[in-house]
C-alpha positions in Angstrom: 30.0 4.5 15.1 27.9 4.4 18.3 25.1 6.3 16.6 25.1 3.9 13.7 24.9 0.9 16.0 22.1 2.6 17.9 20.2 3.2 14.7 20.6 -0.3 13.5 19.5 -1.7 16.9 16.4 0.6 17.0 15.5 -0.6 13.5 16.0 -4.2 14.6 13.7 -3.7 17.6 11.1 -2.0 15.5 11.1 -5.0 13.0 10.9 -7.4 15.9 8.0 -5.7 17.5 6.2 -5.1 14.2 6.7 -8.6 12.6 6.3 -10.6 15.9 3.5 -8.8 17.7 1.7 -6.2 15.7 1.5 -7.8 12.2 0.1 -11.2 13.3 -2.6 -9.3 15.2 -3.5 -7.2 12.2 -3.5 -10.2 9.9 -5.9 -12.0 12.2 -8.2 -9.1 12.3 -8.1 -8.9 8.4 -8.6 -12.7 8.3 -11.8 -12.5 10.5 -13.2 -9.7 8.3 -12.6 -11.7 5.2 -14.4 -14.7 6.8 -17.2 -12.4 7.7 -17.4 -11.0 4.2 -17.5 -14.6 2.8 -20.3 -15.4 5.2 -22.2 -12.3 4.1 -21.9 -13.4 0.5 -23.2 -16.9 1.4 -26.1 -15.5 3.3 -26.9 -13.1 0.4 -26.9 -16.1 -2.0 -29.3 -17.9 0.5 -31.6 -14.9 0.7 -31.6 -14.1 -3.1 -31.7 -17.5 -4.4 -31.9 -17.6 -8.2 -31.9 -13.9 -8.4 -28.1 -14.0 -7.6 -26.1 -15.8 -10.4 -24.1 -18.8 -9.0 -21.1 -17.8 -11.2 -21.0 -14.4 -9.6 -21.2 -15.9 -6.1 -18.5 -18.4 -7.1 -16.1 -15.9 -8.5 -16.4 -13.5 -5.6 -16.1 -16.3 -3.1 -13.0 -17.6 -4.9 -11.4 -14.1 -4.6 -12.2 -13.8 -0.9 -10.8 -17.3 -0.4 -7.6 -16.5 -2.4 -7.2 -13.4 -0.2 -7.6 -15.5 3.0 -5.1 -18.1 1.8 -2.6 -15.5 0.7 -2.9 -13.0 3.5 0.8 -13.3 4.7 2.2 -13.0 1.1 0.5 -9.9 -0.2 2.8 -6.8 0.0 4.2 -4.1 -2.3 6.5 -6.5 -4.0 3.4 -8.5 -5.1 2.1 -5.4 -6.8 5.4 -5.0 -8.6 5.4 -8.7 -9.6 1.8 -8.5 -10.7 2.5 -5.5 -12.9 5.4 -7.3 -14.5 3.3 -10.5 -15.0 0.5 -8.4 -16.7 3.1 -7.0 -19.1 4.3 -10.5 -20.0 0.7 -11.9 -20.3 -1.5 -9.3 -22.1 -4.3 -11.9 -22.5 -4.7 -12.0 -18.7 -6.0 -8.5 -18.7 -8.9 -9.4 -21.0 -9.8 -12.4 -18.8 -9.8 -10.1 -15.8 -11.9 -7.5 -17.4 -14.5 -10.1 -18.5 -14.8 -11.3 -14.9 -14.9 -7.9 -13.5 -17.6 -6.8 -15.9 -19.6 -10.0 -15.2 -19.5 -9.1 -11.5 -20.3 -5.4 -12.2 -23.4 -6.5 -14.3 -25.0 -8.3 -11.4 -28.4 -6.7 -10.5 -27.8 -7.3 -6.8 -26.2 -4.2 -5.5 -24.9 -6.0 -2.3 -22.6 -8.0 -4.5 -20.8 -4.8 -5.5 -20.6 -3.7 -1.9 -19.0 -7.0 -1.0 -16.6 -6.7 -3.8 -15.6 -3.2 -2.9 -15.0 -4.3 0.8 -12.9 -7.2 -0.5 -10.8 -4.7 -2.5 -10.5 -2.5 0.6 -9.4 -5.4 2.8 -6.8 -6.3 0.1 -5.4 -2.9 0.2 -5.2 -3.0 4.0 -3.4 -6.3 3.7 -0.8 -4.8 1.4 -0.3 -1.9 3.8 0.0 -4.1 6.8 2.4 -6.5 5.2 4.5 -3.7 3.9 4.4 -1.9 7.2 8.0 -3.0 8.1 9.3 -0.7 5.4 7.8 2.4 7.0 11.0 2.9 8.9 12.8 3.1 5.5 10.2 5.0 3.7 9.7 7.9 6.1 13.4 9.0 6.0 13.4 8.7 2.1 10.3 11.0 2.1 12.0 13.5 4.4 15.1 13.5 2.2 13.0 14.0 -0.9 11.1 16.8 0.6 14.3 18.4 1.9 15.9 18.0 -1.5 12.9 19.7 -3.2 13.2 22.6 -0.8 16.9 22.8 -1.4 16.4 22.6 -5.1 13.8 25.5 -4.9 16.3 27.6 -2.9 19.1 26.9 -5.4 16.8 28.0 -8.3 16.3 31.3 -6.5 20.0 31.5 -5.6 21.0 31.2 -9.3 19.1 34.4 -10.1 20.3 36.4 -7.0 22.2 39.5 -8.2 26.0 39.4 -7.5 25.9 42.3 -5.1 23.2 40.5 -3.0 25.1 37.2 -3.2 28.2 38.9 -1.9 26.1 40.0 1.2 24.8 36.6 1.7 28.1 34.9 1.5 29.8 37.6 3.7 27.0 37.4 6.2 27.2 33.6 6.4 31.1 33.8 6.7 30.7 36.4 9.5 28.3 34.2 11.4 30.6 31.3 11.1 33.6 33.4 12.5 31.6 35.0 15.3 
């Protein structure tokens, strides 16, 4: 009982520290990087002028702004909900593909660089906002890895000849009695 309370207390402290101290700092850093990325896009439009299509700039700036505005809400559950939403709305995939192809067709290579950086920051946002789950995920991974190694041993144990199995069982019983 004491161990259980200690574990829950430790998890609570971890969440308090992560959610109250670390995560706001990480989000602020990501927010500043997104602002910088948006400024870079605006500067690029200013430098390239008509060579850079306004629609490309508008769409890319819109996605960066969306990421800035939703920084606190983007996590692994968002990925799950998005996947479900795509399944329910198949027409959305074609709209997204059209926008992505339009962006990819831009002759200005810096646009693609900004787009890739935006995607990278989005992934970092997901990781940061889901970081509180790490305390639950690591034990699950350890259990899964342990289960796999036990499963492999059981597969071998099934084919052990009876004579050798008797030795194994007898030795393990002798160790317990000693």
